[in-house]
N, C-alpha and C positions, 0 to 999 in steps of 0.2 A: 973652182975645181972641186972643192969638197962637196958643194951642193950637187954637182953632177954625179959624184960618186954615191951620194945618198939616194938620188933618184934611181940610179942604176941598181943599187942594192935593193931598193924597195921593189923595183920591177922584177928583179931576178928572184927575190925572196918571197914575195907575196902575189904580185899580179900574175906572173906567168904560171906558177903552180896552181893558184886558184882558178885561173882561166882554163887550164887543162882539166882540173877536177870538175869544173862546171860542165865543160864540153863532154867529158866522160860520163857524168851523171845524166845529162840530157840524152846522150846516146844510149846509155843503159836503159833509161826509162822508155824511150820511143821504140827502140829495138825490142825491148822486153814486151811492150804492148803488142807489137806486130807478131812476135812469136806466140804470145798468149792467144791472140785472135785465131791464129792458124790451129793451135792445139784445141781451142774450143770448137772450131768447125769440125775437126776430126772426131772429137768426142761426141758431138751432136749427131754426126752421120752414123757413128757406131751404135749409139743409143736408138736412133730411128730404125736401123736395121734389126735391132733386137725387139722391135715392136713394143717398146716400153711406153707407158702412158705419157701423153704430152705434158701433163702437169708435172710429173716427176722429172721429165727431161729438162723442162725449163728451170725447175728448182735446182737440179744437180748442176747444170751449166752456170746458173747464177752464183751458186756457192763456189764452184771452181774458179769462176772469173774473179770473185772477190779475193780468194786465197792467192791466186796468181798475181793480182794487182798489188796485194800487200807485200809479197816477196819482191816484186819489181821496185816498189817504193823504198823498201829497206835496202835493196842492193844499190839503188841510186844514191841514197843518203850515205851509204858506206863509201861511195866514190868521193863524196864531199868531205870525208874525214869525220863524219859524225859517229859517235860511239853507239852502234846499233845494239850492243849487248844489253845495255840498260833499257833501251827502247823495247826490245823483245821481252825482257822481264816485266816491264810495265804493261805491255799488251797482254801478256799471260795473266798477270794479276787482275787486269780489267776484265778479261774474258771469264776468269773464275768468279769474280763478283757478279757479273751479268748472268752467268749460268745459275748461280745460287738464287739470284733474285727472280729468275724466270724458270723455275723448276716446272711449274704447271704448263707453261708454254712449250718448254722443251719436250715434256711428256706428250702433249698434243701433237707436236711436230713429229716425234718418233712414231706415234700411232698413225698419223696421216701417211707417213712413208710406207708403213706396213700395209695399210688399207689399199694404197695405190698399187703396191707390188703384188699382194696376194689376191686382191679383187674379190672380196666376199660379196660385193654387190657393185652395181654400176648405175650410172645415171638413168633414171626412168624406172628403176625397180621399186616395188613396194616392200618396205622392210620394217621390222620392229627392232630398234636398237637404241641404246642410251636412254631408255625410258620413253621413247617417242615412236609412234607408228605413222608412217607416211611415205610419200613418193620421193625418192632421192633426186634432187635437182642439181646440186653442185657438190663435188668432192674436192676440197682444197687441202692444203698442207696442215692447217690448224683446226679446221672445223668442217662439218658437213651440213649443208642446207637441205632441209626436208619440207615437203608440203603435205599438210595433214588433209584428211578427208573433207573438213569444213573450210579448206583453202587458207589455213594459217601457215605462215612461214616460220619454221623453227630452226634455229642454229644450234647444233649439238657439237660440243667439243669432241674431237676425235679420240681423246683419251677415254672418255666415258663410253664410246662405242666399242673400241678395241678391247677394253678391259671387261666388257660384259658379254652377254649372250646376243648373238645376231641371228635374227630369223628373217630369211629372205623368202617372201611369198611369191616372188616372180622368178625364182631360180629354175623352177621346173615348168614344163609346158602344161601339165595337168595338175589338178588338185581334187581331193575328195571332200565332199560336203558331209559333215556329220550332223545328223538331226535325230531327235527323239520325239516320237508321237505316242501319247498314251490314250488307250480306249478303256471303257468300263469293263468290269468283270462280266457283266451280263451281255456284252456285245459279241457278235460273231467274229471270231479271230480270223477265220478263213476269208470271210468277205472283206474284212479290213485289209488283210494282206494283199488280196487280189486288187483292191482299189489302189493301194500304194504302188503295186507293180505296174498297173495300167497307166497311172499318172506319169511315172518315170519313163515308161516306154513311149508315151505320146510326146514327150519333150525331146525335140531333135538335138538340143544342146547337151543332153545327157549321153555320155560316151557308152558305146557297146562293149568296148574293151579298154580297161577292165570293166566287167559287168557290175551293175549296181547291186547292192545288197539290201534286202528287206528281211528282217528276222526279229523274232521276239527276243528282246534283250534282258528283260527283267519283269518279274512279278512283284510290282511295287505295292505299297500299302493301300493305295487308292486306285491303282490303274495297272493295266497290262501295257508295258512300254515296248514299242517297236523301234529298233535301230534302223534308220534309213540312211544309206550311204552311197549316193551316186558319185561318179567321177565326171568332171567337166574340165574344159580348158580354163586355165588360170584367169584369163580375162573375163570369163563368164561367171565366175564364182558367186559374186554377190547378187547379180540379177537372177540367176537360177535359184539360189537359196530363197530369195524373197518370193519369187513366183511359185515355187513348189509349196512353200508354207501356206500361201493363200489358197492354192488349188486344193491342197489336201484338206484344209479346214472346210472349204465349201463342199467338197465331195463327201466328207463325213456327215455334214449337216444334211445334204440331199438324200443320203442313204440311211439316216437314222442311227448313225454311230456316234456315241457320245465321247466327248473329251473331258474326263472328270477332273475336278479340282480337289486339292487336298482337303480331307474332311475327317472328323473324329466323332465317333459315337460315344455318348456319355450316358451311363446307366446310373440312376439314382435309386438307392434303397430307401423306401419310406420307413421312417422310424416308427416302431410300435408305441 
């Protein structure tokens, strides 16, 4: 009889309460996960309607999922009678230590979020940022992958990009080509200017509006310098610049117009 009483006491004191706690903990965990999945679907739909970048949507939902899962685990452990206060304090201390150890990564993360939100450039743009010039291939949370003109892949930390100057050469449909051509002081200025205007007018890639500019910009030490500034589509910039440089040089050669190089006249006084 005493043994039966001990078993009954054990069951009533430990087995039944712990069984109830385990069932409640499991119910809390699975129901919490189900509610979290519904919340994540709602958040994802709202973010998709706001036309936010897909990278940022995935990142936000991933962070939200991790936070919700952490709360669900803590709530389930609380049902088991575990002291979650010390656990929360431990997680906070661990988070602070990780944050201090990953300051640069957190800076890159924050910069990545800002780049994705404000969109100073997009995939396919040719930009100069973070000390690198190239075509943007991938924008991620921590870094941006760029392809240089000689086909090198450069991974630039987002912090370096966001904290510096960003020049987006693809942001506008048109660009102006700034070129300077010098002729000799003895050459015909009117003839040279007419040649430059004819070459620009003959190139169909040079836009009529805004009109190209050909003007004497400087009377330099060894040359009369013309500022030549045609407008072109951004995609045609380099091809037009290279072609115009070659054509202008050939036209000057064919018409007897010199392109002087820096020189200095030295006069020597003969000692008596």
